[in-house]
Structure formats: structure tokens, C-alpha cells
MMTF fields as JSON, N, C-alpha, C and O atoms, coordinates in Angstrom:
{
  "mmtfVersion": "1.0.0",
  "mmtfProducer": "UNKNOWN",
  "numBonds": 351,
  "numAtoms": 352,
  "numGroups": 88,
  "numChains": 1,
  "numModels": 1,
  "chainsPerModel": [1],
  "groupsPerChain": [88],
  "chainIdList": ["A"],
  "bondAtomList": [4, 2, 8, 6, 12, 10, 16, 14, 20, 18, 24, 22, 28, 26, 32, 30, 36, 34, 40, 38, 44, 42, 48, 46, 52, 50, 56, 54, 60, 58, 64, 62, 68, 66, 72, 70, 76, 74, 80, 78, 84, 82, 88, 86, 92, 90, 96, 94, 100, 98, 104, 102, 108, 106, 112, 110, 116, 114, 120, 118, 124, 122, 128, 126, 132, 130, 136, 134, 140, 138, 144, 142, 148, 146, 152, 150, 156, 154, 160, 158, 164, 162, 168, 166, 172, 170, 176, 174, 180, 178, 184, 182, 188, 186, 192, 190, 196, 194, 200, 198, 204, 202, 208, 206, 212, 210, 216, 214, 220, 218, 224, 222, 228, 226, 232, 230, 236, 234, 240, 238, 244, 242, 248, 246, 252, 250, 256, 254, 260, 258, 264, 262, 268, 266, 272, 270, 276, 274, 280, 278, 284, 282, 288, 286, 292, 290, 296, 294, 300, 298, 304, 302, 308, 306, 312, 310, 316, 314, 320, 318, 324, 322, 328, 326, 332, 330, 336, 334, 340, 338, 344, 342, 348, 346],
  "bondOrderList": [1, 1, 1, 1, 1, 1, 1, 1, 1, 1, 1, 1, 1, 1, 1, 1, 1, 1, 1, 1, 1, 1, 1, 1, 1, 1, 1, 1, 1, 1, 1, 1, 1, 1, 1, 1, 1, 1, 1, 1, 1, 1, 1, 1, 1, 1, 1, 1, 1, 1, 1, 1, 1, 1, 1, 1, 1, 1, 1, 1, 1, 1, 1, 1, 1, 1, 1, 1, 1, 1, 1, 1, 1, 1, 1, 1, 1, 1, 1, 1, 1, 1, 1, 1, 1, 1, 1],
  "groupList": [{"groupName": "MET", "atomNameList": ["N", "CA", "C", "O"], "elementList": ["N", "C", "C", "O"], "formalChargeList": [0, 0, 0, 0], "bondAtomList": [1, 0, 2, 1, 3, 2], "bondOrderList": [1, 1, 2], "singleLetterCode": "M", "chemCompType": "L-PEPTIDE LINKING"}, {"groupName": "ASN", "atomNameList": ["N", "CA", "C", "O"], "elementList": ["N", "C", "C", "O"], "formalChargeList": [0, 0, 0, 0], "bondAtomList": [1, 0, 2, 1, 3, 2], "bondOrderList": [1, 1, 2], "singleLetterCode": "N", "chemCompType": "L-PEPTIDE LINKING"}, {"groupName": "GLU", "atomNameList": ["N", "CA", "C", "O"], "elementList": ["N", "C", "C", "O"], "formalChargeList": [0, 0, 0, 0], "bondAtomList": [1, 0, 2, 1, 3, 2], "bondOrderList": [1, 1, 2], "singleLetterCode": "E", "chemCompType": "L-PEPTIDE LINKING"}, {"groupName": "LEU", "atomNameList": ["N", "CA", "C", "O"], "elementList": ["N", "C", "C", "O"], "formalChargeList": [0, 0, 0, 0], "bondAtomList": [1, 0, 2, 1, 3, 2], "bondOrderList": [1, 1, 2], "singleLetterCode": "L", "chemCompType": "L-PEPTIDE LINKING"}, {"groupName": "VAL", "atomNameList": ["N", "CA", "C", "O"], "elementList": ["N", "C", "C", "O"], "formalChargeList": [0, 0, 0, 0], "bondAtomList": [1, 0, 2, 1, 3, 2], "bondOrderList": [1, 1, 2], "singleLetterCode": "V", "chemCompType": "L-PEPTIDE LINKING"}, {"groupName": "LYS", "atomNameList": ["N", "CA", "C", "O"], "elementList": ["N", "C", "C", "O"], "formalChargeList": [0, 0, 0, 0], "bondAtomList": [1, 0, 2, 1, 3, 2], "bondOrderList": [1, 1, 2], "singleLetterCode": "K", "chemCompType": "L-PEPTIDE LINKING"}, {"groupName": "TYR", "atomNameList": ["N", "CA", "C", "O"], "elementList": ["N", "C", "C", "O"], "formalChargeList": [0, 0, 0, 0], "bondAtomList": [1, 0, 2, 1, 3, 2], "bondOrderList": [1, 1, 2], "singleLetterCode": "Y", "chemCompType": "L-PEPTIDE LINKING"}, {"groupName": "ILE", "atomNameList": ["N", "CA", "C", "O"], "elementList": ["N", "C", "C", "O"], "formalChargeList": [0, 0, 0, 0], "bondAtomList": [1, 0, 2, 1, 3, 2], "bondOrderList": [1, 1, 2], "singleLetterCode": "I", "chemCompType": "L-PEPTIDE LINKING"}, {"groupName": "PHE", "atomNameList": ["N", "CA", "C", "O"], "elementList": ["N", "C", "C", "O"], "formalChargeList": [0, 0, 0, 0], "bondAtomList": [1, 0, 2, 1, 3, 2], "bondOrderList": [1, 1, 2], "singleLetterCode": "F", "chemCompType": "L-PEPTIDE LINKING"}, {"groupName": "ASP", "atomNameList": ["N", "CA", "C", "O"], "elementList": ["N", "C", "C", "O"], "formalChargeList": [0, 0, 0, 0], "bondAtomList": [1, 0, 2, 1, 3, 2], "bondOrderList": [1, 1, 2], "singleLetterCode": "D", "chemCompType": "L-PEPTIDE LINKING"}, {"groupName": "GLY", "atomNameList": ["N", "CA", "C", "O"], "elementList": ["N", "C", "C", "O"], "formalChargeList": [0, 0, 0, 0], "bondAtomList": [1, 0, 2, 1, 3, 2], "bondOrderList": [1, 1, 2], "singleLetterCode": "G", "chemCompType": "PEPTIDE LINKING"}, {"groupName": "ALA", "atomNameList": ["N", "CA", "C", "O"], "elementList": ["N", "C", "C", "O"], "formalChargeList": [0, 0, 0, 0], "bondAtomList": [1, 0, 2, 1, 3, 2], "bondOrderList": [1, 1, 2], "singleLetterCode": "A", "chemCompType": "L-PEPTIDE LINKING"}, {"groupName": "HIS", "atomNameList": ["N", "CA", "C", "O"], "elementList": ["N", "C", "C", "O"], "formalChargeList": [0, 0, 0, 0], "bondAtomList": [1, 0, 2, 1, 3, 2], "bondOrderList": [1, 1, 2], "singleLetterCode": "H", "chemCompType": "L-PEPTIDE LINKING"}, {"groupName": "ARG", "atomNameList": ["N", "CA", "C", "O"], "elementList": ["N", "C", "C", "O"], "formalChargeList": [0, 0, 0, 0], "bondAtomList": [1, 0, 2, 1, 3, 2], "bondOrderList": [1, 1, 2], "singleLetterCode": "R", "chemCompType": "L-PEPTIDE LINKING"}, {"groupName": "GLN", "atomNameList": ["N", "CA", "C", "O"], "elementList": ["N", "C", "C", "O"], "formalChargeList": [0, 0, 0, 0], "bondAtomList": [1, 0, 2, 1, 3, 2], "bondOrderList": [1, 1, 2], "singleLetterCode": "Q", "chemCompType": "L-PEPTIDE LINKING"}, {"groupName": "THR", "atomNameList": ["N", "CA", "C", "O"], "elementList": ["N", "C", "C", "O"], "formalChargeList": [0, 0, 0, 0], "bondAtomList": [1, 0, 2, 1, 3, 2], "bondOrderList": [1, 1, 2], "singleLetterCode": "T", "chemCompType": "L-PEPTIDE LINKING"}, {"groupName": "SER", "atomNameList": ["N", "CA", "C", "O"], "elementList": ["N", "C", "C", "O"], "formalChargeList": [0, 0, 0, 0], "bondAtomList": [1, 0, 2, 1, 3, 2], "bondOrderList": [1, 1, 2], "singleLetterCode": "S", "chemCompType": "L-PEPTIDE LINKING"}, {"groupName": "PRO", "atomNameList": ["N", "CA", "C", "O"], "elementList": ["N", "C", "C", "O"], "formalChargeList": [0, 0, 0, 0], "bondAtomList": [1, 0, 2, 1, 3, 2], "bondOrderList": [1, 1, 2], "singleLetterCode": "P", "chemCompType": "L-PEPTIDE LINKING"}, {"groupName": "CYS", "atomNameList": ["N", "CA", "C", "O"], "elementList": ["N", "C", "C", "O"], "formalChargeList": [0, 0, 0, 0], "bondAtomList": [1, 0, 2, 1, 3, 2], "bondOrderList": [1, 1, 2], "singleLetterCode": "C", "chemCompType": "L-PEPTIDE LINKING"}],
  "groupTypeList": [0, 1, 2, 1, 3, 4, 1, 5, 2, 3, 5, 5, 6, 7, 2, 2, 1, 7, 8, 5, 7, 6, 9, 3, 1, 10, 2, 11, 12, 10, 7, 1, 12, 7, 5, 1, 4, 3, 2, 13, 11, 8, 2, 3, 11, 9, 10, 1, 5, 14, 7, 9, 8, 1, 0, 3, 6, 15, 11, 4, 16, 6, 12, 9, 7, 10, 9, 12, 7, 9, 13, 2, 7, 16, 4, 11, 9, 12, 7, 12, 14, 17, 8, 9, 7, 18, 15, 11],
  "groupIdList": [1, 2, 3, 4, 5, 6, 7, 8, 9, 10, 11, 12, 13, 14, 15, 16, 17, 18, 19, 20, 21, 22, 23, 24, 25, 26, 27, 28, 29, 30, 31, 32, 33, 34, 35, 36, 37, 38, 39, 40, 41, 42, 43, 44, 45, 46, 47, 48, 49, 50, 51, 52, 53, 54, 55, 56, 57, 58, 59, 60, 61, 62, 63, 64, 65, 66, 67, 68, 69, 70, 71, 72, 73, 74, 75, 76, 77, 78, 79, 80, 81, 82, 83, 84, 85, 86, 87, 88],
  "secStructList": [7, 7, 4, 4, 4, 1, 7, 2, 2, 2, 2, 2, 2, 0, 0, 0, 0, 0, 4, 4, 4, 4, 4, 4, 1, 7, 4, 4, 4, 1, 2, 2, 2, 2, 2, 2, 2, 2, 2, 2, 2, 2, 2, 2, 2, 6, 6, 7, 6, 6, 7, 7, 2, 2, 2, 2, 2, 2, 2, 2, 2, 2, 6, 6, 6, 6, 6, 6, 6, 7, 2, 2, 2, 2, 2, 2, 2, 6, 6, 6, 2, 2, 2, 2, 2, 2, 7, 7],
  "xCoordList": [-23.092, -23.131, -24.19, -24.162, -25.171, -26.025, -25.309, -25.083, -25.003, -24.466, -25.074, -24.363, -26.353, -27.095, -26.776, -27.037, -26.265, -25.994, -24.781, -24.563, -23.758, -22.54, -22.764, -23.359, -22.26, -22.364, -21.327, -20.142, -21.987, -21.192, -20.2, -19.505, -19.699, -18.524, -17.48, -16.327, -17.89, -16.709, -16.701, -15.567, -17.474, -17.162, -16.074, -15.143, -16.421, -15.61, -14.141, -13.22, -14.054, -12.708, -11.971, -10.78, -12.54, -11.771, -11.351, -10.199, -12.291, -12.163, -10.882, -9.935, -10.978, -10.088, -8.506, -7.461, -8.732, -7.45, -6.882, -5.692, -7.64, -7.008, -7.013, -6.077, -8.013, -7.768, -6.471, -5.935, -5.994, -4.771, -3.333, -2.244, -3.77, -2.537, -2.67, -1.626, -3.5, -3.251, -2.612, -2.489, -2.205, -1.253, 0.044, 0.895, 0.245, 1.65, 1.667, 2.729, 0.394, 0.319, 0.434, 0.06, 0.994, 0.804, -0.83, -1.754, -0.919, -2.185, -3.156, -4.31, -2.722, -3.561, -4.287, -5.438, -3.918, -4.088, -4.248, -4.039, -4.636, -4.714, -6.131, -6.927, -6.497, -7.847, -8.876, -9.917, -8.744, -9.738, -10.176, -11.241, -8.937, -9.276, -10.379, -11.447, -9.901, -10.819, -12.143, -12.966, -12.5, -13.677, -14.472, -15.639, -13.905, -14.479, -14.923, -16.097, -13.818, -14.197, -15.348, -16.287, -15.419, -16.299, -17.741, -18.654, -17.905, -18.948, -19.482, -20.653, -18.427, -19.08, -19.352, -20.193, -18.676, -18.946, -20.374, -21.026, -20.829, -21.973, -23.373, -24.442, -22.975, -23.76, -23.95, -25.023, -22.81, -22.935, -23.801, -24.638, -23.668, -24.234, -25.698, -26.53, -25.894, -27.421, -28.771, -29.167, -29.248, -30.431, -29.959, -30.768, -28.835, -28.111, -28.566, -27.695, -29.514, -29.458, -28.409, -28.448, -27.567, -26.522, -25.359, -24.572, -25.27, -24.05, -24.103, -25.207, -22.943, -22.752, -22.013, -20.836, -22.935, -22.215, -21.062, -20.154, -21.166, -19.996, -18.777, -17.867, -18.758, -17.559, -17.2, -16.056, -18.412, -17.969, -17.19, -16.05, -17.46, -16.956, -15.508, -14.742, -15.179, -14.141, -13.099, -11.884, -13.898, -12.893, -12.312, -11.173, -13.31, -12.994, -12.103, -11.275, -11.959, -11.345, -9.698, -8.666, -9.811, -8.477, -7.631, -6.459, -8.651, -8.09, -6.808, -6.226, -6.335, -4.822, -4.246, -3.495, -4.093, -3.654, -2.138, -1.341, -1.777, -0.37, 0.27, 1.449, -0.334, -0.039, 1.732, 2.643, 1.798, 3.027, 4.216, 5.367, 3.863, 4.755, 5.38, 6.558, 4.146, 4.508, 3.357, 2.46, 3.456, 2.76, 2.468, 1.266, 3.083, 2.817, 1.87, 0.925, 2.049, 0.967, -0.359, -1.35, -0.428, -1.54, -2.401, -3.625, -1.936, -2.595, -3.024, -4.238, -2.315, -3.006, -4.202, -5.031, -4.242, -5.144, -6.323, -7.301, -6.272, -7.381, -8.531, -9.322, -8.674, -9.733, -11.005, -12.068, -10.823, -12.234, -12.175, -13.281, -11.405, -11.471, -12.452, -13.023, -12.795, -14.065, -15.364, -15.897, -15.706, -16.799, -16.756, -17.692, -15.655, -15.367, -15.522, -16.136, -14.933, -15.104, -16.471, -16.821, -17.205, -18.591, -19.557, -20.658, -19.641, -20.54, -20.122, -20.781, -19.139, -18.52, -19.496, -19.396],
  "yCoordList": [-6.951, -7.826, -7.429, -6.226, -8.167, -7.661, -7.153, -8.005, -6.078, -5.701, -6.09, -6.181, -6.392, -6.57, -8.262, -8.711, -8.898, -10.561, -10.588, -11.593, -9.29, -9.489, -8.567, -7.492, -9.059, -8.399, -7.123, -7.163, -6.171, -4.583, -4.408, -3.483, -5.03, -4.77, -5.664, -5.261, -6.904, -7.705, -7.085, -7.039, -6.693, -6.046, -4.728, -4.429, -4.031, -2.631, -3.246, -2.943, -4.188, -4.816, -5.194, -4.928, -5.668, -6.44, -5.384, -5.352, -4.324, -3.127, -2.315, -1.922, -2.153, -1.181, -1.734, -1.112, -3.16, -3.886, -4.887, -4.937, -5.451, -6.556, -6.027, -6.301, -5.348, -5.002, -4.047, -4.204, -3.174, -2.515, -3.539, -3.259, -4.588, -5.606, -5.918, -6.437, -5.836, -6.346, -5.262, -5.375, -4.174, -3.266, -3.75, -3.192, -4.858, -5.606, -6.615, -7.132, -6.966, -8.053, -7.267, -6.113, -8.112, -7.45, -6.91, -7.118, -6.336, -5.877, -6.77, -6.604, -7.88, -9.238, -9.615, -9.985, -9.618, -10.252, -9.089, -9.348, -7.695, -6.656, -6.585, -7.449, -5.477, -5.067, -5.127, -5.69, -4.516, -4.773, -6.199, -6.552, -6.903, -8.393, -8.949, -9.488, -8.707, -9.139, -8.857, -9.765, -7.448, -6.915, -7.647, -7.97, -7.907, -8.537, -9.93, -10.298, -10.752, -12.096, -12.058, -12.803, -11.229, -10.865, -10.759, -11.226, -9.999, -9.711, -10.913, -11.291, -11.51, -12.916, -13.993, -14.834, -14.079, -15.01, -14.917, -15.945, -13.797, -13.355, -13.807, -14.341, -13.449, -13.719, -15.258, -15.722, -16.02, -17.509, -17.966, -18.848, -17.482, -17.996, -17.608, -18.204, -16.622, -16.013, -17.044, -17.643, -17.003, -18.035, -19.088, -19.582, -19.517, -20.867, -20.733, -20.127, -21.042, -21.199, -22.102, -22.173, -22.706, -23.364, -22.44, -22.646, -21.229, -20.398, -19.73, -19.43, -19.47, -18.632, -17.269, -17.083, -16.632, -15.22, -14.403, -13.883, -14.338, -13.907, -14.533, -13.877, -15.93, -16.807, -16.465, -16.129, -16.554, -16.149, -15.199, -15.438, -13.933, -12.69, -12.527, -11.809, -13.216, -13.449, -14.31, -14.111, -15.563, -16.24, -15.71, -15.873, -15.089, -14.436, -13.329, -13.089, -12.585, -11.369, -11.901, -11.236, -13.006, -13.419, -14.291, -14.663, -14.506, -15.674, -15.704, -16.744, -14.405, -14.009, -13.392, -12.659, -13.181, -12.24, -12.512, -11.62, -13.774, -14.055, -14.121, -14.473, -13.825, -13.673, -13.04, -13.612, -12.111, -11.495, -12.159, -11.909, -13.144, -13.957, -15.266, -15.601, -15.904, -17.179, -17.558, -18.309, -16.862, -16.926, -18.503, -18.683, -19.471, -20.867, -21.424, -22.017, -21.273, -21.73, -21.188, -21.917, -19.797, -18.878, -19.405, -19.395, -19.787, -20.33, -21.664, -21.824, -22.505, -24.022, -24.183, -25.082, -23.133, -23.225, -22.28, -22.461, -21.266, -20.016, -20.527, -19.619, -21.308, -21.528, -22.243, -21.638, -23.239, -23.648, -23.215, -23.449, -22.721, -22.845, -21.736, -22.065, -20.633, -19.875, -20.91, -21.178, -21.408, -22.043, -23.475, -23.968, -23.898, -25.189, -24.873, -25.619, -23.73, -23.346, -22.839, -22.86, -22.344, -21.707, -22.671, -22.155, -23.805, -24.911, -26.167, -27.205, -26.049, -27.239, -27.148, -27.928],
  "zCoordList": [-15.846, -14.5, -13.506, -13.246, -12.845, -12.056, -10.724, -9.865, -10.53, -9.022, -7.952, -6.951, -7.833, -6.668, -6.184, -5.068, -7.119, -6.691, -5.825, -5.149, -5.781, -4.91, -3.782, -3.86, -2.776, -1.493, -1.6, -1.933, -1.285, -1.687, -0.951, -1.369, 0.245, 1.012, 0.321, 0.165, -0.101, -0.868, -2.265, -2.741, -2.893, -4.223, -3.916, -4.664, -2.651, -2.443, -2.335, -3.094, -1.241, -0.95, -2.264, -2.424, -2.968, -4.231, -4.953, -5.386, -5.187, -6.25, -5.595, -6.276, -4.392, -3.705, -3.648, -3.844, -3.298, -2.891, -4.111, -4.422, -4.567, -5.418, -7.024, -7.774, -7.396, -8.795, -9.106, -10.203, -8.305, -8.423, -8.683, -9.184, -8.213, -8.448, -9.743, -10.138, -10.603, -11.941, -12.823, -14.042, -12.083, -13.175, -13.303, -13.996, -12.606, -12.625, -13.681, -14.026, -14.288, -15.225, -16.75, -16.96, -17.668, -19.122, -19.397, -18.61, -20.411, -20.801, -21.036, -20.64, -21.76, -21.912, -20.757, -20.985, -19.581, -18.271, -17.277, -16.092, -17.664, -16.833, -16.468, -16.834, -15.684, -15.2, -16.122, -15.783, -17.532, -18.303, -18.93, -19.437, -18.704, -18.987, -17.871, -18.159, -16.604, -15.437, -15.681, -15.8, -15.788, -16.101, -17.194, -16.971, -18.313, -19.326, -18.8, -18.851, -18.243, -17.741, -16.917, -17.198, -15.852, -15.08, -15.442, -14.761, -16.761, -17.398, -18.041, -18.008, -18.67, -19.39, -18.465, -18.782, -17.235, -16.309, -15.751, -15.571, -15.497, -14.882, -16.061, -15.762, -17.184, -18.222, -18.499, -18.886, -18.268, -18.363, -17.084, -17.273, -15.938, -14.646, -14.53, -13.846, -15.222, -15.224, -15.401, -16.4, -14.167, -14.057, -13.244, -12.458, -13.279, -12.394, -10.934, -10.309, -10.23, -8.788, -7.904, -6.676, -8.655, -7.791, -7.505, -6.582, -8.487, -8.485, -7.094, -6.64, -6.363, -5.236, -6.058, -6.366, -6.211, -6.872, -6.185, -6.834, -4.888, -4.257, -4.76, -5.267, -4.605, -4.874, -6.135, -6.443, -7.116, -8.817, -8.76, -9.158, -8.31, -8.249, -7.897, -8.54, -6.865, -6.019, -6.698, -6.663, -7.489, -8.186, -9.608, -10.046, -10.158, -11.469, -10.998, -11.877, -9.978, -9.827, -9.14, -9.226, -8.598, -8.586, -9.619, -9.55, -10.65, -11.537, -12.196, -12.502, -12.429, -13.132, -12.357, -13.001, -11.051, -10.288, -10.209, -9.918, -10.478, -10.268, -11.545, -11.544, -12.742, -13.95, -14.074, -14.673, -13.538, -13.531, -12.892, -13.249, -11.79, -11.212, -11.973, -12.097, -12.451, -13.353, -14.145, -13.761, -15.53, -16.516, -16.728, -16.924, -16.741, -17.029, -16.329, -16.849, -14.972, -13.863, -14.038, -14.013, -14.235, -14.45, -15.742, -15.613, -16.775, -18.242, -17.582, -17.452, -17.209, -16.907, -16.017, -16.157, -14.971, -14.005, -14.098, -13.372, -14.971, -14.865, -16.119, -16.371, -16.623, -17.755, -16.736, -16.599, -16.23, -15.689, -14.209, -13.722, -13.361, -11.979, -11.541, -10.502, -11.964, -11.389, -11.141, -10.064, -12.487, -12.281, -11.409, -10.779, -11.53, -10.509, -9.016, -8.254, -8.638, -7.36, -6.753, -5.573, -7.942, -7.562, -7.744, -7.55, -8.02, -7.964, -7.086, -7.136, -6.379, -5.556, -4.382, -3.435]
}
């Protein structure tokens, strides 16, 4: 992931305040999963001038945050949500 595409303050906030919530999720939807999805999302978005990379980083970072609360809703919503938000 190209770190220069994301605002440093945004990235720091998410890493310090949001990522720790993933400890509540099962391993399949924990922080390692989020980091893998971030890497893949940035690979897929590479070269696309319509993508807001701050929004992509945020959307992917939050996409499974509620998995520990309601797994059924999380599965239905998380597949296309990050790219739908970033290209709106």
C-alpha cells in the first residue's frame, strides 16, 4: 500500500482508535484480515484517478468493525461497500 496516498493524521487516528476494536472480532475478521483487505484494495485501486484514497482507507478500515455485534449484517454489507463509497 502506498502510504503517501492517505492523510497521515487520518491514518494515525484509525490505527490508534479503530484498529483496536477488531480485537473483539473473531480471527477471521480481526486486524490481520483488515490489513490484508487494505493491501488488496490499494492494489486494485492503483492508477484509478477517480478513487479518493482517504475514503478507501477509511471504508476498508471500518468494513468489519461490527462483526462481533451482528455477523449476519456484516457479511451482507461488506463485500462491495468500500468501492461503492469511494467512487460515489
